[in-house]
C-alpha positions in Angstrom: -8.1 -20.0 14.3 -8.5 -18.8 17.8 -10.4 -15.5 18.9 -7.3 -14.5 20.7 -5.1 -14.8 17.7 -7.7 -12.4 15.9 -7.4 -10.1 18.6 -3.5 -10.1 18.7 -3.5 -9.0 15.0 -6.1 -6.4 15.4 -4.0 -4.8 18.1 -1.0 -4.9 16.3 -2.6 -3.2 13.2 -4.0 -0.3 15.6 -0.6 0.1 17.0 0.9 0.3 13.6 -1.6 2.9 12.3 -0.7 5.0 15.3 3.0 4.8 15.0 2.8 5.5 11.3 0.8 8.5 11.9 2.9 9.9 14.5 6.1 9.5 12.4 4.3 11.2 9.4 3.3 14.1 11.8 6.9 14.6 13.2 8.2 15.5 9.7 5.1 17.6 8.9 4.9 21.0 10.3 1.5 22.7 9.4 -0.8 19.8 9.3 -2.2 17.1 11.3 -4.2 13.9 10.9 -8.0 13.9 11.2 -9.2 11.0 12.9 -12.6 9.5 11.9 -14.0 6.6 13.4 -16.9 4.8 11.7 -18.9 1.9 12.9 -21.8 -0.3 10.8 -24.6 -1.9 12.7 -24.0 -5.0 10.5 -20.7 -5.0 8.4 -17.8 -3.9 11.0 -16.0 -0.6 11.9 -12.7 1.2 11.2 -10.7 4.3 11.8 -9.7 6.4 9.1 -7.0 9.1 9.4 -6.2 11.6 6.9 -3.7 14.2 6.5 -3.8 16.9 3.8 -2.5 20.3 2.7 1.0 20.1 4.7 4.3 21.5 3.8 5.7 18.0 3.3 2.6 16.1 2.4 0.0 17.0 0.2 -2.5 14.4 1.1 -1.9 11.0 3.1 -4.4 8.4 4.5 -3.8 5.6 7.3 -6.7 3.4 7.4 -7.7 0.6 9.8 -10.7 -1.3 9.2 -12.4 -4.6 10.5 -15.3 -5.8 8.3 -17.5 -8.8 8.2 -19.7 -10.3 5.7 -21.8 -13.4 5.0 -20.4 -14.1 1.6 -16.7 -13.8 0.3 -16.8 -11.3 -2.6 -15.4 -12.3 -5.7 -12.2 -10.4 -5.4 -11.2 -12.2 -2.4 -11.7 -15.6 -3.9 -10.0 -15.4 -7.2 -6.9 -17.5 -5.9 -9.0 -19.5 -3.7 -12.5 -20.3 -5.6 -13.1 -23.1 -3.0 -13.9 -20.6 -0.3 -16.9 -18.8 -2.3 -19.9 -18.4 -0.4 -18.2 -18.6 3.1 -18.7 -16.0 5.6 -15.5 -13.9 6.3 -13.9 -11.4 8.4 -11.1 -9.0 7.0 -9.0 -6.6 8.9 -6.1 -4.4 7.8 -4.4 -1.4 7.6 -3.8 0.5 4.5 -2.0 3.7 3.5 -1.0 5.9 0.8 1.2 9.1 1.3 1.3 11.7 -1.5 4.1 14.1 -1.0 3.9 18.0 -2.1 7.5 17.9 -3.6 7.8 15.8 -6.7 11.2 14.6 -5.9 9.6 12.7 -2.9 8.2 9.5 -4.2 4.5 8.3 -3.2 4.2 5.4 -1.0 1.9 2.9 -0.7 1.5 -0.2 2.1 -1.0 -2.5 3.4 -1.0 -5.3 5.7 -4.4 -7.5 6.2 -5.6 -10.6 7.5 -8.5 -12.6 6.1 -10.5 -15.6 7.8 -13.0 -17.4 5.8 -15.7 -19.3 8.0 -18.0 -22.2 7.4 -20.3 -23.8 10.0 -18.7 -27.3 11.1 -15.5 -26.6 9.0 -12.2 -25.1 10.4 -11.8 -21.6 9.6 -9.4 -20.7 6.8 -7.0 -17.7 7.3 -4.3 -16.1 5.6 -2.3 -12.7 5.5 -1.5 -10.3 2.6 0.2 -7.0 2.1 3.5 -5.2 1.3 4.7 -1.9 0.3 5.6 -0.2 -2.9 7.4 3.2 -4.2 6.2 5.4 -7.1 8.8 7.9 -7.8 8.2 11.0 -10.1 11.9 11.8 -10.4 14.0 8.9 -9.3 17.0 8.5 -7.7 19.2 5.2 -7.6 20.1 5.7 -3.8 16.5 6.0 -2.9 15.4 2.9 -4.6 18.2 0.9 -3.4 17.5 1.9 0.0 13.9 1.2 -0.2 14.8 -2.3 -1.6 17.4 -3.3 0.9 15.3 -2.4 3.6 12.7 -4.8 2.3 15.2 -7.5 2.0 16.7 -7.0 5.4 13.1 -7.5 7.0 12.6 -10.7 5.0 15.7 -12.6 5.3 15.6 -13.6 8.9 12.6 -15.8 7.8 14.3 -17.2 4.8 16.4 -16.0 1.9 13.7 -17.1 -0.8 10.9 -14.4 0.5 12.6 -11.3 -0.9 12.9 -12.3 -4.4 9.7 -14.2 -4.5 7.8 -11.2 -2.8 9.5 -8.6 -5.0 8.4 -10.4 -8.5 4.9 -10.7 -7.1 5.2 -6.9 -6.5 6.6 -6.2 -9.8 3.8 -8.6 -11.4 0.9 -6.9 -9.4 1.6 -3.2 -9.7 1.7 -3.4 -13.3 -0.7 -1.2 -15.3 -1.8 -3.7 -18.0 -3.5 -1.3 -20.4 -0.5 1.1 -20.3 2.1 -1.8 -20.1 4.2 -0.2 -17.8 4.9 -0.5 -14.1 3.3 1.7 -11.6 6.6 2.6 -9.5 9.9 0.8 -8.7 8.1 -1.8 -6.8 8.7 -3.4 -3.4 7.1 -6.4 -1.8 3.6 -7.9 -2.1 2.5 -11.1 -0.7 -1.0 -12.7 -0.7 -2.5 -16.1 0.5 0.5 -16.1 3.1 0.0 -18.7 5.7 3.1 -21.2 5.0 4.7 -20.4 8.4 2.0 -21.4 10.7 0.1 -18.8 12.4 2.6 -17.5 14.9 5.5 -17.3 12.6 3.5 -16.0 9.5 2.4 -13.3 11.9 5.7 -12.4 12.9 6.8 -12.2 9.3 3.9 -9.5 9.0 4.8 -7.7 11.8 8.6 -7.4 10.6 7.4 -6.1 7.0 5.1 -3.8 8.5 7.4 -2.5 11.1 10.1 -2.0 8.3 7.9 0.4 6.5 8.9 3.5 8.1 12.6 2.5 7.9 12.5 2.2 4.1 10.4 5.3 3.5 11.2 8.2 6.1 14.9 8.5 5.1 13.8 9.2 1.4 11.3 11.7 2.6 13.9 13.7 4.6 16.6 13.7 1.9 14.1 14.9 -0.8 11.5 16.9 0.8 13.6 20.2 0.5 14.6 19.8 -3.1 14.0 22.9 -5.2 11.4 22.2 -8.1 9.8 23.9 -10.9 6.1 24.3 -11.8 6.7 22.0 -14.9 7.9 19.3 -12.4 4.9 19.8 -10.5 2.9 19.4 -13.5 4.7 16.3 -14.4 4.0 14.8 -10.9 0.4 15.4 -11.5 0.4 13.7 -14.8 2.1 10.7 -13.3 -0.5 10.7 -10.4 -2.9 9.7 -13.2 -1.4 6.4 -13.6 -1.9 6.0 -9.9 -5.4 6.8 -10.1 -6.0 4.4 -13.1 -4.2 1.3 -11.3 -6.1 1.8 -7.9 -9.7 2.3 -9.7 -9.1 -0.7 -12.4 -6.8 -3.2 -10.6 -6.3 -2.6 -7.0 -7.6 -5.7 -5.0 -8.2 -3.8 -2.0 -10.4 -1.2 -3.8 -12.3 -3.7 -5.6 -12.7 -5.7 -2.4 -14.2 -2.7 -0.6 -16.6 -1.9 -3.5 -17.6 -5.4 -4.0 -18.1 -6.3 -0.4 -20.7 -3.8 0.2 -19.6 -3.3 3.8 -16.8 -0.8 3.4 -17.0 3.0 3.6 -16.5 4.7 0.2 -14.7 7.6 1.8 -12.2 5.4 3.1 -11.7 3.0 0.1 -11.3 6.0 -2.0 -8.7 8.1 0.2 -6.0 6.4 -1.6 -6.5 8.7 -4.6 -4.4 11.5 -5.2 -5.5 15.4 -4.5 -4.6 16.7 -7.8 -4.3 14.7 -11.1 -4.1 15.6 -14.8 -4.1 13.6 -18.0 -2.5 15.1 -21.0 -3.5 13.9 -24.3 -0.6 12.1 -26.2 2.1 13.6 -24.1 5.7 12.3 -24.4 9.0 13.2 -22.5 11.6 15.2 -24.1 14.5 12.9 -25.2 17.3 13.1 -22.8 15.0 14.7 -20.2 14.7 13.8 -16.5 11.3 12.7 -17.4 12.4 10.4 -20.1 14.7 8.8 -17.5 11.7 7.8 -15.2 10.5 5.6 -18.1 13.9 4.3 -19.6 15.8 3.9 -16.2 13.4 3.5 -12.9 10.3 1.9 -14.7 12.4 -1.0 -15.8 12.1 -4.0 -13.4 15.7 -4.6 -11.9 17.4 -6.0 -8.9 17.7 -3.0 -6.8 19.2 -4.9 -3.8 
């Protein structure tokens, strides 16, 4: 990989971070992103941008990081054990948006590039990322829009990509110890380099640029929906599932903790601000809360 290729990716990711933060602030009226630039003498640097206590968004984080290490962490070589021990660089944008209104879903996205390097050998590079949606009170219109937007972004590169990456998203964002999905899915891809560098990078740009098209119309439709204290409580209960997945299974979180070069505040910014765990809770039969489990948290072809 050429150094200018790495620089192109970095410039795009920084632009992506800025575009997403601006779009979120344009909807929000009482809060702005706080920007926190950090640098490690050995290990890399990043820009963490966090918004909180808004009228639309209770907490959101949009982070850029570019980190280096002398040996690939185990979480980054699960699919590629032959790369264990190589030096590496990793850069990416990762974001999680937690809304105030329980009728607005939580959304997550990340787009990243890894480069594994070894002296006297060609570097090995790949992209990963995607986005997924976690509703509390689901709406068919929102789920269909979310998935159709993802499909339309994928299809110019080949009609096989959307169903493949949708299935990978369903498989990945599954809370094994609960035996339930985290949400209604979206796209997830990893170890992606099959189109060659230039076209693979174009694919990642198309996916990343479609995130706002997928999420913002849902926010606009639902942000002013009237909700009750009980519905807010249910949102906090379901946020517990989000926290469980991120702390136990999320590869980005595990990578950041294992690498030793990540910044803890940035790694854990994805966690929701208020969460509750209620012992042995079950939804009332026929309720909207039950419908989340019986209708929305069942993998289906939304597109």
